[in-house]
C-alpha positions in Angstrom: 136.9 47.2 132.4 134.4 44.4 133.2 135.0 41.8 135.8 132.9 38.7 135.6 133.0 36.9 138.9 131.9 33.4 140.0 133.0 31.7 136.8 133.6 28.5 138.8 129.9 27.9 139.4 128.2 25.1 137.6 125.5 27.6 136.5 127.9 30.3 135.3 126.9 31.9 132.0 129.9 34.0 131.2 129.4 34.3 127.5 125.7 35.1 127.9 126.4 37.7 130.7 129.1 39.3 128.6 126.6 39.5 125.6 124.1 41.1 128.0 126.6 43.7 129.0 127.4 44.5 125.4 123.6 44.8 124.7 123.2 47.2 127.7 126.1 49.4 126.5 124.6 49.5 123.0 121.2 50.4 124.4 122.9 53.3 126.3 124.4 54.5 123.0 128.0 53.7 124.0 130.7 54.7 121.6 133.0 52.3 119.9 135.8 53.2 122.4 133.4 52.4 125.3 132.6 49.1 123.8 136.3 48.2 123.6 136.7 47.3 127.3 138.9 44.6 128.7 137.2 41.6 130.4 138.7 39.8 133.4 137.1 36.5 134.6 137.4 35.8 138.3 136.8 33.4 141.0 137.2 35.8 143.9 136.6 33.2 146.6 139.7 31.3 145.4 141.6 34.4 144.5 142.0 33.7 140.8 141.6 36.0 137.8 141.9 35.1 134.1 142.3 37.2 131.0 140.5 34.3 129.1 138.6 31.5 130.7 140.9 28.6 131.5 144.1 30.4 130.7 145.9 28.7 133.6 146.2 31.7 135.9 146.7 30.9 139.5 146.3 34.2 141.3 144.8 37.7 141.0 147.7 39.2 139.0 145.8 39.4 135.7 143.1 41.6 137.5 145.7 43.9 139.1 147.7 44.2 135.8 144.5 45.1 133.9 143.5 47.7 136.5 146.9 49.4 136.3 147.0 49.2 132.5 143.5 50.5 131.8 143.1 53.0 134.7 146.1 55.2 135.0 146.5 57.1 138.3 145.8 60.8 138.5 148.6 63.1 137.7 150.9 63.9 140.5 150.9 67.4 141.9 154.2 69.3 142.0 
C-alpha cells in the first residue's frame, strides 16, 4: 500500500511521484505481486483520503478501508 500525501499543494506531482515509486520497486527487482499495490491519495492536514484523485471523498475512510482490506490482522491465539 502506498499513501501519497499533500496532494492539495499547488506543486504536487502525484503522477510523477507514483511513477518514481514504480521505478524504485522495479530497480529493487520487485515481483508482479509487489507491484500490484493499492494507492491512496491524502491531504492529512484536512483529514481527507481518496482512492482516486478528486473522487469526492470527504474523510479518511478510504485510507482506513484500504488498510483493513490489504493488511489483515495477525491470527488470534486460542
